[in-house]
C-alpha positions, 0 to 999 in steps of 0.5 A: 500500500506505501509503494501505491502513495506519494510523497505527501499522502506518506507522510499525512499517514506517519504525520496521522498515526501513534508513535509505534505505528509510525516505527513501523510504517517506517520501516516498510518505507523505501529507503531511496524515498526516505528523503523524499518522504522526509521533508514531507513532514513537520520539524519535529517529526523530521528531527526524531527519524533524522537522530538515529542516522549517521552520516551515510544514511543521511547522505543518502537519504538527501540525494536528490532532493531540491537544495531548499528541501535539502537545507532544510533536513541539515539544519538540525544536525551538527556542524559536522554532520552537515560538513560530511554530507556537503563533502560527499555531495556533486560539487552543483548541487554543493554550490545549490545547498551552500548558497540557502544554507546561510539563511534562516528557515524563516527567511526568504532565503531559506525557502528559496529554490535554485532550480530558475532559468536565467537569460541576458537583456541582449539575446534574441528570443529565438534563442532563449527558445531553442535555449530552453528545448534543449532541456530534457525537462524544465523546473516546476512552476515555471511560468518566468525567466529572470533576466539578469547581466552578466554579474548575475544582477537582476534586471527583471523578468520574461514571462513565458507566456510573453515569449511564446506570444512575440514574435521571436526576432525580437529581443528579450530586452523588448518584451522584458517587464522591469517594475517587478520587485524581487524579494530581499533574501532576509525579507520574512516569510510572514512577509514573501507571503503577503507579497505574494497574495497582495500580487497574485505571483506564482514565482518571484524572484530572489536577491541578496543585498547587491541586487544579485539573484540568488533563486526563486519562491514558487507558490508552493513554498508560500502556500506552506508558509500560509499555513504555518502562519495560520497552525501557529496563531491557532496554537499560542493562543494556547500556549502551545508550538505549533510544530507540536506533534499530534500524536507525541506522547506522554512524556512529550507533551505534559513539560509542554503544557505544564509552564503554561498551564503555570503560568495560568495559575500565577493570573489566576493566584493574583485574580483571586487575591483581587476577590481576597481583598472584599472578603466581608463584603461578600460573606455580607452580600451572598448575591455579590459571588453569584453575581461576580463572575458575569462581569469577569466573563462579559468582560474576556469576550469583549476583550478578546474579539477586540484582541483577535481582530488586532492580531489579525491584523499585524498578521497582515501588515494593517496596522502600524503608527498612523493607525492604533489610534482610530482602532483604539477609539473604535473599540473604545465606542463599540464598548460603550455602545456594548455595555450601556445595551448588556449592562442594562441586560444584566441590572434587570436581570439582578434586580428580579432575581435579588429583589434589590436595585441597588445590586442591579446598578452596581453591576451594569456600572461595573460590566460598562467600566470592564467592557471599555478597560478591555477594549483598551487592553485589547487593542494597546496588548498586543501593540505593547507587546509588539513593540517589546518583541514578544508574540503577541498571540503567544502571550496578549491571551493571558494577559487579555484574560488576568486584566479583565479578571482582576478589573472585573473582580475589583470595579464589582465589589469595589462598588459594592462596599461603597455602596452596599 
């Protein structure tokens, strides 16, 4: 059955299996396909399968892989092993991989492949066509040819569609496109994905700081980045790593979750301490203990709505210094309107429930205040975390929950202490 599956399907099957079944599937896999299957797996599984490989096995495993895939695998190995594997490659493959290795995998340089086709601007289209026909096969996902000078400096693009539809006697310079900005090698993968999305690119050239062509990024690599960013945003809000293995063992999973639970315990103790300040008030009016969680919960939901919108805007590159104040004002206005509406509802319910108008007024006032604080925190927390170079998706939700709980309890019980 494995022999009939594609590399991607085998990788999916391995990732969807518990640890014992994984080891069986890996042993059944044809050695010649290990490298191509491995590059389809997540980093954690790659590291797990690589740790038991000797140098000769690693050399065989990386043989025939695309340079960017080989570089991704090699970056997980010790420097000594990397050197041995590189020395075992033929000169052309080694040169291509060495061009990618210096760049982190989360940058354009780490994403790029070096299988691009280049031409000079002074050649005729007929010469370019004859050159292409000499190849047995062309690189995958090729929609354009890159135009460079003799020093490999990027000059523009020659789309395949123009090459096929233009007069063969015309030169490349006459039909090439020059209004395309190449991507710098140190550009983050998130920014690369945004550029592809905005411009509807299928591929894009990657250059160094001097403008020399290094390689190209294709849409299949960008799709992987978009998926990884989505996983990161989803899992980070629960304090989890996007590379976390769904079927990891108890021993591997428990420590990862323990840290975030510990942070949550500290936050909960802080909120509990706020409640402890008003112990005497709660003892006198039992209704406060019943209604208290409502204020904190409403603030938490409203704050998370704002926080999610702001983090999404940051991920899309839509939020900067010029529009943050507008968003802050907008969210504050929304909080006031919703706060007044639902505060009235909560007040009516509290009055009917406990037959006490004062308690209704207290919960209404506390709810409006907490929703306004939640909206302000939902905007300011991710902005502040980003300024401190901390991932807002990872720490924003925890910080917001702590603030809305503490402020909700303090406001509600503080007002009760004053008026009851």
